[in-house]
MDAnalysis code that builds the backbone (N, CA, C; Angstrom):
import MDAnalysis as mda
import numpy as np

u = mda.Universe.empty(606, n_residues=202, atom_resindex=np.repeat(np.arange(202), 3), trajectory=True)
u.add_TopologyAttr("name", ["N", "CA", "C"] * 202)
u.add_TopologyAttr("resid", np.arange(1, 203))
u.add_TopologyAttr("resname", ["MET", "ARG", "PRO", "SER", "GLN", "ILE", "ALA", "ALA", "GLY", "GLN", "THR", "VAL", "SER", "GLY", "GLN", "ALA", "THR", "PHE", "GLY", "ALA", "PHE", "PRO", "PRO", "ASN", "ALA", "ASN", "VAL", "ASP", "LEU", "PHE", "ASP", "VAL", "ARG", "ILE", "VAL", "PRO", "LEU", "ASP", "GLN", "PRO", "GLN", "SER", "PHE", "LEU", "ALA", "SER", "LEU", "ARG", "ALA", "PRO", "GLY", "LEU", "GLN", "ALA", "GLN", "GLU", "PHE", "ARG", "LEU", "HIS", "HIS", "ARG", "SER", "LEU", "LEU", "ALA", "PHE", "GLU", "ALA", "GLU", "ARG", "LEU", "GLY", "LEU", "THR", "PRO", "PRO", "LYS", "PRO", "ALA", "TRP", "PRO", "ASP", "THR", "GLU", "SER", "SER", "ILE", "ALA", "GLY", "ALA", "ALA", "PRO", "VAL", "ARG", "PRO", "GLY", "ALA", "SER", "PRO", "MET", "ALA", "PRO", "ARG", "CYS", "CYS", "VAL", "LEU", "GLY", "PHE", "VAL", "LEU", "PRO", "LYS", "ARG", "VAL", "CYS", "LYS", "HIS", "ALA", "VAL", "ARG", "ARG", "ASN", "LEU", "ILE", "ARG", "ARG", "HIS", "MET", "ARG", "GLU", "GLY", "LEU", "ARG", "ALA", "HIS", "LEU", "LEU", "GLN", "ALA", "PRO", "ASP", "TRP", "PRO", "LEU", "GLU", "PRO", "PRO", "VAL", "LEU", "VAL", "LEU", "LYS", "LEU", "THR", "ARG", "LYS", "LEU", "PRO", "GLU", "THR", "PHE", "SER", "SER", "ALA", "ARG", "SER", "PRO", "LEU", "LEU", "GLY", "ARG", "TYR", "VAL", "ARG", "GLN", "GLN", "LEU", "GLN", "ALA", "LEU", "LEU", "ASN", "GLN", "TYR", "SER", "ALA", "ARG", "LEU", "ALA", "ARG", "LEU", "PRO", "VAL", "ALA", "ASP", "VAL", "ARG", "SER", "LEU", "SER"])
u.atoms.positions = np.array([
    [3.485, 16.508, -10.485],
    [4.137, 17.635, -9.819],
    [5.642, 17.566, -10.022],
    [6.218, 18.701, -10.438],
    [7.647, 18.738, -10.663],
    [8.376, 18.846, -9.336],
    [9.587, 18.288, -9.250],
    [10.344, 18.361, -7.995],
    [10.529, 19.777, -7.495],
    [10.682, 20.734, -8.411],
    [10.918, 22.119, -8.002],
    [9.703, 22.743, -7.335],
    [8.512, 22.118, -7.478],
    [7.286, 22.659, -6.910],
    [7.044, 22.165, -5.492],
    [7.874, 21.267, -4.988],
    [7.656, 20.693, -3.669],
    [8.205, 21.638, -2.616],
    [7.372, 22.040, -1.702],
    [7.786, 22.914, -0.611],
    [7.924, 22.104, 0.666],
    [8.629, 22.643, 1.623],
    [8.837, 21.937, 2.885],
    [7.502, 21.713, 3.578],
    [7.256, 20.433, 3.963],
    [6.047, 20.091, 4.697],
    [4.800, 20.058, 3.841],
    [4.920, 20.190, 2.538],
    [3.769, 20.240, 1.658],
    [3.124, 18.878, 1.540],
    [1.797, 18.839, 1.572],
    [1.053, 17.609, 1.340],
    [-0.002, 17.866, 0.283],
    [-0.478, 16.800, -0.329],
    [-1.507, 16.923, -1.355],
    [-2.826, 17.264, -0.685],
    [-3.576, 18.178, -1.268],
    [-4.827, 18.625, -0.684],
    [-5.784, 17.464, -0.480],
    [-6.383, 17.400, 0.704],
    [-7.357, 16.359, 0.986],
    [-6.760, 15.047, 1.418],
    [-5.465, 14.969, 1.612],
    [-4.814, 13.729, 1.983],
    [-4.097, 13.897, 3.319],
    [-4.041, 12.796, 4.058],
    [-3.289, 12.816, 5.305],
    [-1.800, 12.811, 5.000],
    [-1.023, 13.290, 5.951],
    [0.418, 13.265, 5.788],
    [0.899, 11.842, 5.614],
    [1.726, 11.605, 4.635],
    [2.169, 10.249, 4.306],
    [2.977, 9.666, 5.449],
    [2.589, 8.474, 5.884],
    [3.310, 7.793, 6.941],
    [2.939, 8.250, 8.336],
    [1.943, 9.141, 8.451],
    [1.540, 9.633, 9.769],
    [0.129, 9.157, 10.085],
    [-0.165, 8.967, 11.356],
    [-1.488, 8.530, 11.770],
    [-2.367, 9.751, 12.000],
    [-3.655, 9.694, 11.637],
    [-4.546, 10.818, 11.909],
    [-4.701, 11.011, 13.408],
    [-5.045, 12.240, 13.859],
    [-5.123, 12.518, 15.301],
    [-6.082, 11.601, 16.046],
    [-7.197, 11.208, 15.387],
    [-8.188, 10.389, 16.059],
    [-8.037, 8.905, 15.764],
    [-6.909, 8.501, 15.205],
    [-6.714, 7.097, 14.845],
    [-6.427, 6.276, 16.099],
    [-7.084, 5.123, 16.175],
    [-6.808, 4.178, 17.249],
    [-5.857, 3.135, 16.695],
    [-4.569, 3.296, 16.961],
    [-3.564, 2.443, 16.345],
    [-3.623, 1.019, 16.887],
    [-4.391, 0.812, 17.980],
    [-4.523, -0.524, 18.541],
    [-5.746, -1.249, 18.002],
    [-6.524, -0.583, 17.113],
    [-7.756, -1.178, 16.624],
    [-7.491, -2.370, 15.724],
    [-6.436, -2.298, 14.925],
    [-6.144, -3.344, 13.964],
    [-4.797, -3.997, 14.259],
    [-4.719, -5.258, 13.927],
    [-3.445, -5.960, 13.943],
    [-2.872, -5.834, 12.540],
    [-1.927, -4.920, 12.361],
    [-1.368, -4.631, 11.040],
    [-0.101, -5.445, 10.835],
    [-0.018, -6.094, 9.689],
    [1.148, -6.924, 9.388],
    [1.516, -6.752, 7.923],
    [2.770, -6.390, 7.666],
    [3.290, -6.280, 6.303],
    [4.313, -7.391, 6.116],
    [4.017, -8.302, 5.206],
    [4.839, -9.496, 4.993],
    [5.688, -9.296, 3.739],
    [6.995, -9.536, 3.804],
    [7.846, -9.359, 2.622],
    [7.621, -10.453, 1.586],
    [7.623, -10.049, 0.335],
    [7.538, -10.997, -0.784],
    [8.957, -11.366, -1.184],
    [9.252, -12.670, -1.226],
    [10.658, -13.048, -1.432],
    [10.874, -14.203, -2.408],
    [9.810, -14.700, -3.032],
    [9.962, -15.819, -3.958],
    [9.975, -15.335, -5.408],
    [10.934, -15.792, -6.232],
    [10.995, -15.332, -7.634],
    [9.702, -15.548, -8.399],
    [9.051, -16.716, -8.219],
    [7.815, -16.964, -8.954],
    [6.704, -16.015, -8.532],
    [6.751, -15.560, -7.280],
    [5.756, -14.599, -6.804],
    [5.968, -13.233, -7.453],
    [7.219, -12.844, -7.626],
    [7.507, -11.578, -8.297],
    [7.079, -11.632, -9.761],
    [7.312, -12.755, -10.418],
    [6.917, -12.882, -11.820],
    [5.412, -12.760, -11.965],
    [4.675, -13.396, -11.071],
    [3.216, -13.299, -11.109],
    [2.760, -11.870, -10.848],
    [3.440, -11.176, -9.971],
    [3.059, -9.797, -9.632],
    [3.310, -8.841, -10.797],
    [4.436, -9.007, -11.473],
    [4.777, -8.092, -12.565],
    [3.884, -8.289, -13.785],
    [3.168, -9.418, -13.843],
    [2.183, -9.629, -14.908],
    [0.813, -9.092, -14.528],
    [0.666, -8.675, -13.281],
    [-0.621, -8.181, -12.788],
    [-0.815, -6.714, -13.162],
    [-2.045, -6.205, -13.020],
    [-2.290, -4.783, -13.318],
    [-1.428, -3.873, -12.463],
    [-1.180, -2.685, -12.982],
    [-0.341, -1.744, -12.262],
    [-0.864, -0.324, -12.338],
    [-0.431, 0.481, -11.386],
    [-0.769, 1.898, -11.319],
    [0.528, 2.692, -11.395],
    [0.501, 3.818, -12.101],
    [1.726, 4.572, -12.347],
    [1.662, 5.944, -11.694],
    [2.775, 6.353, -11.100],
    [2.943, 7.711, -10.579],
    [4.393, 8.107, -10.822],
    [4.617, 8.913, -11.844],
    [5.962, 9.337, -12.227],
    [6.875, 8.125, -12.449],
    [7.948, 8.005, -11.659],
    [8.912, 6.917, -11.885],
    [8.503, 5.600, -11.227],
    [7.393, 5.585, -10.499],
    [7.012, 4.410, -9.725],
    [5.786, 3.727, -10.324],
    [5.789, 2.404, -10.259],
    [4.644, 1.615, -10.696],
    [4.304, 0.615, -9.595],
    [3.028, 0.551, -9.238],
    [2.573, -0.342, -8.179],
    [1.722, -1.448, -8.787],
    [2.260, -2.672, -8.806],
    [1.506, -3.830, -9.283],
    [0.720, -4.413, -8.119],
    [-0.485, -4.870, -8.399],
    [-1.336, -5.403, -7.340],
    [-2.088, -6.635, -7.845],
    [-2.219, -7.591, -6.963],
    [-2.944, -8.822, -7.300],
    [-3.398, -9.491, -6.016],
    [-4.179, -10.568, -6.181],
    [-4.614, -11.332, -5.022],
    [-3.554, -12.353, -4.635],
    [-3.643, -12.832, -3.430],
    [-2.683, -13.799, -2.909],
    [-2.978, -15.175, -3.490],
    [-1.939, -15.846, -4.006],
    [-2.098, -17.184, -4.553],
    [-2.167, -18.206, -3.426],
    [-2.778, -19.348, -3.728],
    [-3.008, -20.359, -2.692],
    [-1.695, -20.842, -2.068],
    [-0.684, -21.118, -2.908],
    [0.570, -21.643, -2.368],
    [1.294, -20.585, -1.534],
    [1.098, -19.293, -1.886],
    [1.715, -18.219, -1.106],
    [1.045, -18.095, 0.262],
    [-0.287, -18.164, 0.275],
    [-1.010, -18.052, 1.539],
    [-0.621, -19.165, 2.497],
    [-0.472, -20.368, 1.952],
    [-0.106, -21.507, 2.800],
    [1.317, -21.359, 3.334],
    [2.237, -20.935, 2.465],
    [3.632, -20.814, 2.876],
    [3.821, -19.697, 3.890],
    [3.094, -18.586, 3.714],
    [3.242, -17.432, 4.593],
    [2.329, -17.490, 5.816],
    [1.434, -18.475, 5.832],
    [0.501, -18.582, 6.950],
    [-0.509, -17.462, 6.989],
    [-0.954, -17.018, 5.812],
    [-1.897, -15.904, 5.721],
    [-3.247, -16.384, 5.213],
    [-3.859, -17.285, 5.908],
    [-5.203, -17.728, 5.552],
    [-6.196, -16.735, 6.108],
    [-7.160, -16.278, 5.302],
    [-8.092, -15.245, 5.774],
    [-8.982, -15.765, 6.892],
    [-9.231, -14.941, 7.916],
    [-10.123, -15.363, 9.001],
    [-11.574, -15.393, 8.541],
    [-12.404, -16.077, 9.299],
    [-13.826, -16.127, 8.984],
    [-14.432, -14.748, 9.201],
    [-15.312, -14.324, 8.277],
    [-15.913, -12.995, 8.435],
    [-16.765, -12.930, 9.684],
    [-16.677, -11.809, 10.374],
    [-17.480, -11.609, 11.579],
    [-18.845, -11.065, 11.202],
    [-19.886, -11.555, 11.864],
    [-21.232, -11.063, 11.602],
    [-21.408, -9.696, 12.247],
    [-22.101, -8.773, 11.567],
    [-22.292, -7.441, 12.162],
    [-23.149, -7.515, 13.410],
    [-22.891, -6.615, 14.344],
    [-23.643, -6.554, 15.583],
    [-25.034, -6.005, 15.302],
    [-26.068, -6.791, 15.639],
    [-27.436, -6.403, 15.332],
    [-27.821, -5.110, 16.032],
    [-27.445, -4.990, 17.322],
    [-27.802, -3.789, 18.063],
    [-27.144, -2.556, 17.473],
    [-25.885, -2.691, 17.043],
    [-25.188, -1.553, 16.440],
    [-25.842, -1.151, 15.133],
    [-26.314, -2.170, 14.370],
    [-26.964, -1.876, 13.091],
    [-28.256, -1.117, 13.319],
    [-28.993, -1.535, 14.376],
    [-30.247, -0.867, 14.666],
    [-29.996, 0.565, 15.123],
    [-28.893, 0.752, 15.847],
    [-28.580, 2.079, 16.368],
    [-28.099, 3.046, 15.301],
    [-27.963, 2.541, 14.070],
    [-27.558, 3.419, 12.986],
    [-26.088, 3.377, 12.676],
    [-25.372, 2.392, 13.208],
    [-23.946, 2.280, 12.909],
    [-23.755, 1.886, 11.465],
    [-22.596, 2.217, 10.909],
    [-22.302, 1.888, 9.516],
    [-22.291, 0.380, 9.343],
    [-22.985, -0.149, 8.318],
    [-23.018, -1.597, 8.114],
    [-21.659, -2.139, 7.735],
    [-21.406, -3.385, 8.092],
    [-20.155, -4.047, 7.751],
    [-20.298, -4.671, 6.373],
    [-19.405, -4.383, 5.483],
    [-19.457, -4.937, 4.145],
    [-19.309, -6.454, 4.211],
    [-20.134, -7.212, 3.433],
    [-20.032, -8.674, 3.466],
    [-18.604, -9.137, 3.210],
    [-18.125, -10.031, 4.069],
    [-16.787, -10.564, 3.906],
    [-15.713, -9.742, 4.579],
    [-16.109, -8.710, 5.319],
    [-15.121, -7.868, 5.991],
    [-15.549, -7.637, 7.429],
    [-14.572, -7.377, 8.267],
    [-14.840, -7.108, 9.677],
    [-13.973, -5.952, 10.124],
    [-14.563, -4.989, 10.899],
    [-13.755, -3.838, 11.320],
    [-12.623, -4.226, 12.261],
    [-12.698, -5.432, 12.877],
    [-11.668, -5.845, 13.805],
    [-10.752, -6.913, 13.219],
    [-10.941, -7.248, 11.946],
    [-10.117, -8.283, 11.331],
    [-8.687, -7.790, 11.168],
    [-7.702, -8.680, 11.265],
    [-6.309, -8.270, 11.038],
    [-6.144, -7.708, 9.629],
    [-5.333, -6.696, 9.496],
    [-5.079, -6.100, 8.188],
    [-3.667, -6.472, 7.763],
    [-3.594, -7.288, 6.724],
    [-2.304, -7.786, 6.247],
    [-2.097, -7.382, 4.797],
    [-0.842, -7.294, 4.416],
    [-0.478, -7.010, 3.031],
    [0.887, -7.626, 2.763],
    [1.040, -8.230, 1.594],
    [2.325, -8.779, 1.174],
    [2.980, -7.751, 0.258],
    [4.208, -7.359, 0.585],
    [4.859, -6.252, -0.116],
    [6.206, -6.679, -0.678],
    [6.430, -6.332, -1.934],
    [7.712, -6.610, -2.584],
    [8.226, -5.383, -3.313],
    [9.519, -5.410, -3.623],
    [10.156, -4.277, -4.310],
    [10.962, -4.776, -5.501],
    [10.905, -4.009, -6.582],
    [11.772, -4.216, -7.735],
    [12.452, -2.872, -7.995],
    [13.680, -2.754, -7.504],
    [14.435, -1.502, -7.609],
    [15.752, -1.786, -8.318],
    [15.740, -1.806, -9.649],
    [16.952, -2.167, -10.396],
    [18.107, -1.200, -10.142],
    [19.295, -1.749, -10.031],
    [20.477, -0.911, -9.814],
    [20.784, -0.055, -11.030],
    [20.352, -0.476, -12.204],
    [20.642, 0.311, -13.406],
    [19.867, 1.630, -13.416],
    [18.755, 1.710, -12.668],
    [18.004, 2.964, -12.599],
    [18.136, 3.635, -11.234],
    [18.703, 2.917, -10.260],
    [18.921, 3.497, -8.931],
    [20.166, 2.853, -8.333],
    [21.315, 3.391, -8.669],
    [22.570, 2.749, -8.299],
    [22.959, 2.972, -6.841],
    [22.386, 4.001, -6.192],
    [22.749, 4.299, -4.810],
    [21.906, 3.454, -3.853],
    [22.568, 2.662, -3.022],
    [21.856, 1.829, -2.050],
    [21.054, 2.674, -1.068],
    [21.566, 3.860, -0.732],
    [20.861, 4.704, 0.219],
    [19.522, 5.170, -0.347],
    [19.451, 5.364, -1.658],
    [18.184, 5.746, -2.280],
    [17.217, 4.561, -2.303],
    [17.726, 3.392, -2.598],
    [16.855, 2.219, -2.606],
    [16.300, 1.955, -1.208],
    [17.127, 2.133, -0.198],
    [16.669, 1.951, 1.182],
    [15.644, 3.013, 1.564],
    [15.832, 4.235, 1.067],
    [14.888, 5.310, 1.343],
    [13.514, 4.974, 0.770],
    [13.502, 4.456, -0.450],
    [12.234, 4.088, -1.091],
    [11.549, 2.983, -0.299],
    [12.310, 1.962, 0.087],
    [11.718, 0.864, 0.862],
    [11.145, 1.366, 2.183],
    [11.896, 2.219, 2.867],
    [11.453, 2.697, 4.177],
    [10.175, 3.522, 4.062],
    [10.139, 4.446, 3.097],
    [8.958, 5.288, 2.951],
    [7.749, 4.467, 2.521],
    [7.955, 3.444, 1.699],
    [6.827, 2.624, 1.269],
    [6.264, 1.832, 2.442],
    [7.118, 1.259, 3.260],
    [6.631, 0.493, 4.415],
    [5.900, 1.390, 5.408],
    [6.486, 2.548, 5.692],
    [5.858, 3.465, 6.638],
    [4.513, 3.959, 6.112],
    [4.471, 4.325, 4.834],
    [3.231, 4.809, 4.249],
    [2.168, 3.739, 4.168],
    [2.576, 2.501, 3.828],
    [1.607, 1.416, 3.730],
    [1.031, 1.080, 5.098],
    [1.880, 1.091, 6.127],
    [1.373, 0.818, 7.474],
    [0.330, 1.858, 7.886],
    [0.618, 3.138, 7.645],
    [-0.348, 4.187, 7.960],
    [-1.616, 4.015, 7.129],
    [-1.453, 3.600, 5.870],
    [-2.602, 3.410, 4.994],
    [-3.484, 2.272, 5.493],
    [-2.879, 1.193, 5.972],
    [-3.655, 0.066, 6.494],
    [-4.479, 0.481, 7.711],
    [-3.955, 1.376, 8.507],
    [-4.669, 1.833, 9.694],
    [-5.757, 2.849, 9.364],
    [-5.551, 3.636, 8.300],
    [-6.490, 4.700, 7.966],
    [-7.597, 4.255, 7.037],
    [-7.349, 3.239, 6.211],
    [-8.322, 2.821, 5.197],
    [-9.641, 2.428, 5.857],
    [-10.785, 2.879, 5.317],
    [-12.071, 2.534, 5.927],
    [-12.389, 1.053, 5.854],
    [-11.809, 0.349, 4.893],
    [-12.052, -1.083, 4.769],
    [-10.847, -1.724, 4.121],
    [-10.673, -3.021, 4.343],
    [-9.544, -3.740, 3.790],
    [-9.963, -5.184, 3.553],
    [-9.597, -5.786, 2.417],
    [-10.014, -7.164, 2.150],
    [-9.446, -8.149, 3.167],
    [-10.254, -9.156, 3.511],
    [-9.789, -10.174, 4.447],
    [-8.622, -10.955, 3.870],
    [-8.665, -11.202, 2.564],
    [-7.556, -11.900, 1.909],
    [-6.454, -10.895, 1.621],
    [-5.270, -11.050, 2.194],
    [-4.206, -10.056, 2.008],
    [-3.847, -9.868, 0.537],
    [-3.834, -8.638, 0.049],
    [-3.393, -8.395, -1.325],
    [-1.872, -8.434, -1.409],
    [-1.376, -8.568, -2.626],
    [0.058, -8.535, -2.885],
    [0.357, -7.260, -3.659],
    [1.258, -6.442, -3.128],
    [1.675, -5.211, -3.778],
    [3.167, -5.288, -4.078],
    [3.545, -4.911, -5.293],
    [4.959, -4.861, -5.667],
    [5.252, -3.480, -6.242],
    [6.156, -2.778, -5.585],
    [6.554, -1.448, -6.039],
    [7.764, -1.573, -6.955],
    [7.633, -1.036, -8.166],
    [8.724, -1.103, -9.142],
    [9.163, 0.304, -9.533],
    [10.466, 0.518, -9.536],
    [11.037, 1.769, -10.032],
    [11.311, 1.581, -11.516],
    [10.593, 2.323, -12.347],
    [10.643, 2.080, -13.790],
    [11.707, 2.903, -14.513],
    [12.135, 4.016, -13.929],
    [13.186, 4.826, -14.543],
    [13.892, 5.629, -13.472],
    [14.948, 6.300, -13.859],
    [15.766, 7.038, -12.890],
    [14.976, 8.183, -12.276],
    [15.287, 8.456, -11.024],
    [14.697, 9.607, -10.358],
    [15.255, 10.890, -10.976],
    [14.533, 12.000, -10.858],
    [14.989, 13.252, -11.498],
    [16.405, 13.638, -11.085],
    [17.141, 14.175, -12.034],
    [18.511, 14.601, -11.777],
    [18.575, 15.829, -10.870],
    [17.418, 16.449, -10.628],
    [17.360, 17.616, -9.745],
    [17.917, 17.297, -8.371],
    [17.724, 16.039, -7.930],
    [18.177, 15.639, -6.605],
    [19.603, 15.122, -6.719],
    [20.553, 16.003, -6.461],
    [21.960, 15.630, -6.622],
    [22.445, 14.730, -5.498],
    [21.840, 14.869, -4.325],
    [22.255, 14.073, -3.169],
    [21.257, 12.966, -2.894],
    [21.790, 11.783, -2.549],
    [20.917, 10.659, -2.218],
    [20.210, 10.882, -0.890],
    [20.710, 11.808, -0.078],
    [20.108, 12.091, 1.226],
    [19.343, 13.419, 1.230],
    [19.022, 13.916, 0.064],
    [18.332, 15.196, -0.040],
    [16.943, 15.130, 0.604],
    [16.604, 16.096, 1.494],
    [15.246, 16.134, 2.062],
    [14.176, 16.288, 0.990],
    [14.506, 17.046, -0.066],
    [13.552, 17.197, -1.165],
    [13.272, 15.859, -1.842],
    [14.293, 15.029, -1.959],
    [14.106, 13.705, -2.544],
    [13.151, 12.879, -1.700],
    [13.315, 12.933, -0.387],
    [12.421, 12.201, 0.496],
    [10.977, 12.639, 0.341],
    [10.748, 13.962, 0.257],
    [9.382, 14.466, 0.088],
    [8.815, 14.067, -1.270],
    [9.664, 14.103, -2.286],
    [9.201, 13.720, -3.620],
    [8.783, 12.248, -3.648],
    [9.602, 11.377, -3.070],
    [9.283, 9.951, -3.032],
    [7.998, 9.716, -2.250],
    [7.843, 10.383, -1.102],
    [6.640, 10.197, -0.291],
    [5.382, 10.600, -1.053],
    [5.460, 11.695, -1.793],
    [4.285, 12.154, -2.529],
    [3.898, 11.177, -3.631],
    [4.875, 10.638, -4.343],
    [4.554, 9.696, -5.417],
    [3.981, 8.393, -4.856],
    [4.548, 7.919, -3.752],
    [4.034, 6.688, -3.151],
    [2.646, 6.909, -2.558],
    [2.406, 8.081, -1.998],
    [1.073, 8.412, -1.500],
    [0.060, 8.391, -2.634],
    [0.448, 8.939, -3.775],
    [-0.445, 8.948, -4.933],
    [-0.785, 7.526, -5.379],
    [0.199, 6.640, -5.373],
    [-0.048, 5.248, -5.754],
    [-1.006, 4.559, -4.793],
    [-0.797, 4.744, -3.499],
    [-1.679, 4.106, -2.516],
    [-3.095, 4.667, -2.594],
    [-3.222, 5.943, -2.882],
    [-4.557, 6.531, -3.049],
    [-5.251, 5.962, -4.278],
    [-4.498, 5.789, -5.367],
    [-5.071, 5.182, -6.564],
    [-5.524, 3.745, -6.291],
    [-4.673, 3.000, -5.584],
    [-5.010, 1.610, -5.282],
    [-6.244, 1.532, -4.383],
    [-6.322, 2.389, -3.384],
    [-7.465, 2.403, -2.482],
    [-8.749, 2.738, -3.231],
    [-8.674, 3.704, -4.145],
    [-9.854, 4.093, -4.920],
    [-10.297, 2.959, -5.835],
    [-9.350, 2.271, -6.441],
    [-9.704, 1.157, -7.319],
    [-10.317, 0.013, -6.520],
    [-9.762, -0.258, -5.352],
    [-10.270, -1.331, -4.508],
    [-11.675, -1.026, -4.029],
    [-11.943, 0.243, -3.730],
    [-13.259, 0.635, -3.221],
    [-14.347, 0.474, -4.274],
    [-13.996, 0.522, -5.552],
    [-14.989, 0.399, -6.620],
    [-15.358, -1.037, -6.906],
    [-14.607, -1.997, -6.340],
    [-14.845, -3.400, -6.630],
    [-15.519, -4.104, -5.464],
    [-16.554, -4.952, -5.752],
    [-17.096, -5.793, -4.697],
    [-16.025, -6.751, -4.201],
    [-16.188, -7.237, -2.974],
    [-15.201, -8.130, -2.393],
    [-14.965, -9.337, -3.278],
    [-16.030, -9.893, -3.863],
    [-15.921, -11.100, -4.677],
    [-15.125, -10.868, -5.941],
    [-15.000, -9.577, -6.353],
    [-14.311, -9.289, -7.610],
    [-12.875, -8.855, -7.433],
    [-12.408, -8.765, -6.180],
    [-11.026, -8.345, -5.962],
    [-10.061, -9.324, -6.589],
    [-10.370, -10.635, -6.529],
    [-9.503, -11.639, -7.100],
    [-9.322, -11.452, -8.598],
    [-10.331, -10.873, -9.278],
    [-10.247, -10.719, -10.723],
    [-9.164, -9.736, -11.142],
    [-8.613, -8.948, -10.189],
    [-7.547, -8.015, -10.523],
    [-6.303, -8.745, -10.997],
    [-6.126, -10.009, -10.566],
    [-4.938, -10.742, -10.953],
    [-5.194, -11.500, -12.233],
])
């Protein structure tokens, strides 16, 4: 979508508003935690991992390495067994290795080179929208791996020159739409993989 096609309040068809909770969402259902990625070796491992592209943004994703989990204190909890009575009553089965009440964690990093985004206010805008959108995504996603994934958002080229101001509302909407597209792609890819195969993404 070209920047000129973005209208005020416009969202992609079939998608929730980026960074907003659905009306029926129970925000207390999950313990959501977004942990910053801050080690150089972790960034190098992430940038070698598979990535998804949406315009100027690329989202690299991989599984959490053992030394990272230990350092960050993100050891996955033991999977909860599904409630037998709920299963008999016709409730949706719990995917092996996942629990609807398990904490939802994600390790998030950014690669926003100054040569492609020289304005600090724009870099901060990207970080803020990504954190807000990811938090909403963690709450809305029907399932999430017990082992926290590592996501690194990279800005691969300059944002369109159409946005002359770093504080342009149109720029904010454009960034939100591209990041929403990346998270939707990642969610769709994750849903196609069995839990045991998520690690193979790295």
